[in-house]
N, C-alpha and C positions, 0 to 999 in steps of 0.2 A: 504494499499499500504506499510505502514511503516514496517509491520511485526516484525522482531526481532530487528529492528533499534531502538535505544534509542533516545529520543529528543535531547540529547547532541551530539550523533553521527551525527544526521541530521543537526544540527547547524554547526558541524564541516565540513560536506560535502558542506554546503552552502558557508562557508568560503573559502574552497579549491577552489570552482569554481570562487569565487571573486578574489583570488590570482592569478589564471590563467588569468583572465580578466586583472588584473593589469600588469601582466607581458607582455602581448601582447600590452597593450596600451602604456607602457613605451616604447617598441620598435617602435611603431608608431610615438612617439614624436621625434624619431631619424631619421625618414624617410621623414622629411619635413612637418610634420603637426604641425603647431604652437600652442602654449600653449592654447590661447583663443579659437581656432577652435577645438582643441582636447577636451577642457572642455565643449564646448557648442553644438557640433555637433556629436561627437562620444561617449564621456563617459556617457552622460545621458541615452542612450539607453542601453548600457551594464550594468552600475552600477544600472539602474532602471528596469533591466530585471526581477528581482524578483517580483517588484511591478505589471508588466505586466502579469507575469505568475500567480500572486495571483489573479487577476481579472478573468482569465480563470478558475482557480481551484474553486473560489467561485461560479461562474456561473454553472460549471459542477456539483458541489455538492449541489446546490441550498442552499448556505450559506445566512447569513443575509446581505442584501444590506447595511444596516446602517454601518456595520463594515468596508465596503470599504471606506466610507467617513472619518471614524475615522482613518483608516490606512493612508490615503493620508494626513490628517491633521497632524497626528503625525510625518509623514515622513518629511514634509516640515518644521514643527516647529523645529524638531531635527536638520535637515540640517542648518537651519538659526541661531539657538541659541547655539547649542552645538558643532556641527562638524566644525563650523568656529571659534567659540570662544576658544575652548580648544587649538587647534594648535596655535592660535594667543598668548595665554597666555604662551605657552611653547617655541615656536621658534619665534614668531611674524609673521604677514603677511603683506608683503610690496608689493605695486604695483608700486614702483619707478624703474627706469631702473638700478640704481646702477652704472651708468657710465655717465660721462659728454659729451660723444660723442653725436653729434647732431642726428645721424641716430638712436642710441639706445633710445634716449629720445623721438624721434618722433614716433618709433614703439610702446614704451610702452604707449604713449599717445593715440594712436590708439586703443590699447588693453583695456585701461581704458574706453575709449568711447564705445567700443563694450560690455564691461562688464556692464557699466551703462545702456545700452540700454536693456541688458538681464534682469537686475533687474526690469527696468521699465515694461518690458514684463510680469515678474512675478506679479508685482502689477496689471497690466492690466487683466491678466488671473484669478487672484483671485477675483478681483472685479466683472469680468464677472460670475464667479460661484456664487457670493453673489447675484447678481442682478437676475440671472435665477432661484435662489433657493428661492426667496421671498414667493413663494406659498408652500414651505415646502418640495419640492422634485425636483429632476432633471429627467425629462422625456425624451422620445426617441429624440423628436426635439431639446431640450436642448443639449443632448448629441451630436447630429450631429453638432450643432453649435459650441460646445467646441472643438471637434475633428477637425473641419474645421479651427478654429483659430489656433490650434497647427500646423496643416499641413501647413498653409500659413506662419507662423513663420519659419518652418523649410525650406521651399522654399526660403524665404528671405535669411536665412543663407547660403544655397547652392549657391545661386546667388552671394552673396558677396564673397565667397570663390573662386568661378570660375572667377569672375571679378579680384580679387587680383592676382590669379595665371596668368591670361592672361596678366596683366600689367607687372608683373615681369618676364614673360617668363619662368615660372617654373611649374613643376607638381609634383604629389606625386609618390613616390617609388612604382614600381609595386607589391613589396612584401607585400604592405598594404593589397591586396586582400587576401593573405595567413593569415595575422594576423586577419582579420575579420572572415575568416573561422574557424580558430582555437578557436576564441572567441565564435563562434556560436556552435561549437562542445562542448566546456566547459559548454555552457548554459544548456545542457542536465542534468548536475549535479544539476544545480540550480532548473530545473524543477522537478527532483525527490525529492529534499530536501523540496521545498516549498509545493509541493502536499502532501507530507508525514506529514509535520508539521502541516498544516492546518487540514488535516484528523484527526491527533492526538488530536488537541485542540478541534475540533467539537465533538469528542467522549467523551470529559470531560465536565460535566454539572456544576460542583461545583468547587469552589476554584479560586484562581488567575490565575493559569496556566489552563485556560479552554476556552470554546467557548465564555463565557461571556466577556472576554477581548481580543477577537480575533483581533479586529482592533488595539488596543494599542501594543499588543505583536508582531504582524506581522509588525507593523510600525517600531518598535525597530529593528526587525530582518532585515528588507529591508535596513535599513541605515548602516548596517555592512560594505558592499562593499564601501559606500561612506566615512565611517570612515577610512577605509584602505587607500583610495585615499587622503583624507584630511591630514592625519598624514604623509603619505609618501612624498607628494609633499611639505608640509610645511617644512619637515625636509630637503628637496632638495632646499628649498628657492625658490620655484616656486609658489609665491602668486596668480599669474594670474590663474594658473591651479586649484589651491585650491578654489578659489572663483568661477570661472565659472563652475567648475564641480558640486558644491553644489547647485548653483543657477539653473544650467541646469537641474539637476536631479529633482528639484522641478517642473519643466514644465512637467515632465513625469506623476507625480501625480495629479497636478492641471494645466492644465485641461484634460490631456489625459487620465488617468486612470478613473477618474470620468466620462468623457465623453463616453469612450468605454463601460463601465458597463452600463450606462444608456440607450445606443442604444439597448442593449438586454434585459434590465430589468429596470423599473423605480427605482430610488434611493431616498428612503426617507432620508432627512437630520436630524441628530440629533438636538435637541433643542439648543444646545451650537453653531452650526456651523456658524450661522450668526455673532455672536460676535467673534468666533474663526478665521473666514476668515479676519475680520477687523483687528484682532490681528496680523495676519500673514502680512498684508499690512503695518501696523505700523512698525514692525520689519524690513521688506524690505526697507522701506523708511530710516530707520536708516542706514542700509548698504549702500544705495544709497549715503547718505550724507558722509559717511566715504570714499567711493571710489572717490567721486568728490572733496571733500575738504581736506581729510587727506592723500589720495593715500595709505591708509593702514587700518588695523582694530586696532585702539589704544587698549592697554591692559585694560584700565579703562572701554571702551566700551564692550570689550569682557567679563570681570568680570561681568558686569551689565547683559549681555545676559545670562550667566550661572545662575545668580540668578532669572532672569525672567523665564527661562526654569524650574528651580526647583519650582518656585511658581505655574506655570501652571500645572506641573505635580502633585503637591499636591492638587491643586483644582480639577484636574480630578479624582484622585484617591479617594478624599474624597467625590465624588459624585456630586460636584458642576457643572460639565460638562455633567452630565448624561442626 
């Protein structure tokens, strides 16, 4: 499918589609969609669209199921360690209201509680995959269970949003429908790019840029939209959106992507996955402590997360996670 398209051009198309998504999501934030809601209910689907498309492409091309698990793990690890830490080091990520007004303080406290609950959900979902994968694979029934957990979590979020809008007597701007339609139209660029990139990698059998590193390379690729979101909203001093978008995107990979793939094809888990999932749980717990106790991501913690990510990457590339 790639034809005359070079891998660099395909990555450029992927980034272009991500920028289109960012443009419309930013407009949605001015149409009555609050930051935490935007980051947990809307952004994960659109920033994680590449991951969902990746599942379909691997199934269609009968690609290695093991690489889907590596893709999801790499995506979540990069979100938690790198894409939250780097913006925190550059601009800082604060979850404080920045105002002494009681209303602003109350709203930000509610947002922090919502964010803390989202991180707890990430820990719960990751542990669920860990438990279900104790036999070395995620089968069809495990997949249904994981997708069911994710859908229940989304129903809970929708209920909370509708309840809050009912209490405040407000609704969303009707133009949000147009934003969603334009985002979906831009997603066709994502579909073309991901399909072509996966096909290009699978055709290469040797070297780092080959099918041997499909999960790792596509995991990095899929976080590019999240990187754009993280750096943009950190620059805009919207720490709530930065945090909720990265954590919410993690739910798309674990459990949704792993569950969806397993429904159609059993997924054998890599040997490192058991330890890798616990690794993510520990990192998520660190973020939970920062949200609750520090109301920010301290720079010293951010620097430590970058170091942890570098170490995990070194171990993986050296074969320790093979």
